[in-house]
N, C-alpha and C positions, 0 to 999 in steps of 0.2 A: 477815415471819418469817425470811427468809434474805437475807443480804448477801453479795455476791461482789465482791471488789476485789483489786488488787495492793497490796503494803505501802505504796508511796509515796503512793497515793491515800488509804489509810486515815490515814496520818500527816498529810496535808493536811487531811482532814476533822476530825481531832482539834483542829487549830488554828483551826477555824471556830466562832465563838460559837454560831451557829444549830444546829450539829450537836449541841451539848451540851443543847439544849432539847428534843430529840426524845424521845418516850416509847418506850423500847426494851424494855418489859416483855413484848411479844409476840415479840421476836426469839429464835429458837431457836438459830441458828448464824450465825457470820460466817466465811465461807470466805476463805482467802488463799492465793495461789499466784504463780507466775512469778518470784519472788525470795525470798530469806530475809527473815524479819521479825525485826528486832532485839528481843530480849526486853524491853528497857526501853520500847520503843515499844508492845509488846503490853500491858504493864501500864497504860500511859496510855490505850490504847483501851478496855481492859476496865473501867477505872474509870468509863467513860461508858456502855458497852453492857451491862455485867454480867460478873462473873467466870466464867471457864470457857466462854465462848461462842465464842471464836476457835478455828477449826480450820484448821491449816496443812496443805496438801496439796502433792504434788509430782508432776509429770508432764511430758510433752512431746508434741507433735503425733504423733511417730513411735510413741507408745504409746497413742494413741486416747482420751484423753491421760493417764489416771491411772496412776501407779505406786505411790505411797504416800499414806496419809492418817492423821491423828491420830484414834484411836478416841474417840468422844464420852464414853465412860465413863472413859477414862484418858488424856487428852492430856498431852503433855510440852512445856512452853513452850520454844521455841527449836529444836525438832525438826520434821521434816516427817512424823513418825509412823512407822508400820510398813507393810510391803508389803501391798497390797490382795489380796483372796482370789484364789488361783490364780497369783500372781506371785512369782517368785524374784528376789531381789536379792543381788548379791555386790559386795564392794569389792576392787578389784584395783590393783596398782601402776600408777602413771601412765606410767612409762617404757615398759614392754613390754605391759602388760595381760594378763599370763599368770600372775602370782603373786598369790594371795589374801592380803589384808592382815589382820593380827590385829585383834580388837575394839578400838575406840578409836583406831586408826591411820587417817589419811586416805588415800584413794586414789580412783580413778575408779569411779563407780557403773555397774554393768552390770545388765541386767534380761532376764528371760525369762518369757514368758507368752502367753496366747491373744490379747492385745490388741496385741502387737508387730507392726509393719508387715512386709509381705513385701519391701519395698525401695522406692527412689525410682524413679518412672517415667522410663524412658529414661536413667538415670544409673547405670550398672553400677559405675563406680569409686567413686562416693560411697556406694553401697549396700554395697560390699565394706569400706569404711572403718568404716561404722556397724554392720554386722552381721557379727560375726566368731565364730570357733569358740573356745570355752573349755570344757575338760574334756569334749570330745566332743559338745557341744551348741552351737546357734547362739544368740548373745546380742546384745542391743542395747548398744553402747558409747555411753553418753550424753554423754560429754565433760564431765560434772559431777563435781566432787570432793566427797566427803563421808566420814563415818565412821559405823559402827554401834556402838551400845552393847550391853551384855550382855543388855538386855531386847528387843533387836531394833529399837529406835528409831533413825532415821537423821537425822543433822545435816548440812546442806549447808555446805560451806566456800567453794566458788568454781567457776567454769568452769576447766577444766584449762588453757585458753589464757591465762587471766587470772592464773594463779598466778605469783608473783614468786620469783626465786631471789636470795638475798642471802648471799654468803659460803658457798654450799652449802646454806643453810637455805631451807626453803619458807615463803613468806609468803602468806597468803590475805587478799585485800582485804576480803572480807565480814566476816571475824573482826574486823579493825581498825575497819571502819565501824560494826559493831554495838556495839563497845566505846565508840566516840566518841559514840554516842547518849546515853550517861550524862552527857555534859557539857551542861549547860543552855544554853550559848552557841552550840551547833552545831545548825543546822536540818537540813542534809543534808551528806553528804561522799562523796567518791569517792577511793579509793586506786589509784594508777596507777604502773606501773613504767617508769622511763626507763632506757635502756641505760647501763650504767656504763662510761665510756671507759677507766677504769683497770683494770677487771677484766672481760674479755670473757666473755659468757655469764651475767653477773650484772646485777641491776637496782638502780637507785637508788629507794628508797621515796619517792614523791611524793604529797602529800595536797592535794586540792582541796576547799575548804570553802565552804559557804554558811552564813553566820552568821544568828542570829535577829535580828529587827528591833532589839531593845534592844542586842545585842552590836555591831551595825554602827556604833553611835554612840561606841563606846569606842576608845581608842588601839590601833592595830593591833599595835604592838610588844608591848604589855601582853597582848593577846589571844593572840598567837602564843606568848608565854612561858607562858601558862596552859595552852594546848593541849599544848605540849612537856612541861611538868611532869607533866601528867596521864598522858601516854604513858610517860614514864620511870618513873612510880610504879606503873603497872598492866600493863606488858607488857615482854617481852624487848627488849633494846637493839637487836637486829637488825631488829625490827619498827617501831621509832620512825621517823617520817618525817624525811627529810633536807631536804626542801623543802616549803614550805607556800604554796599560792596561795589567795587569797581572791576 
């Protein structure tokens, strides 16, 4: 009646012929956490298990562990839902952590509630970095970047340490990886920043790709051209990978 997996494992199951033969009529909910679930991959999963059954949640060990959840009555695909009961969530600027971001603008997710840890055992400096004061209260600084919409739903962008800077613009790897799931030739991908030797403090957008079995048989130059065309057609130029590794 309940499934609990990380997105990568769900995507691996979708590709298994035996998984498609299972009777999911008694399944009430499929929980997903630990990483953002690309919307295109969610649609493929729900085509097998049933529409509206996937429930994305978000949390961390330091929060015992839940912070947000999609309400079963009104889930929003691509988001991790709304704060659970008794929990306050704010989005603050990544640089200082002191300025609250407007709705729709990405920033670091901070949380306050009864489930937040007291601190790390015998690690006072690490505790001070994670548990900081904001507007007179103690908040958990998650290190995750996301934004909140006008309905209170939160969308994850990336880990703050994984955020790329390209010509002053912020690039979130999860956003690009999720978009690339729309390309049928890509099985898995990871966007990584390499230091830009020409521009200190900036990154070179680098894409690592695992192709589908069928796509591996095609000419690599042709496949790379198809990926780049898709990127130029669907995203801002500063987000387009400069290097692609297969």
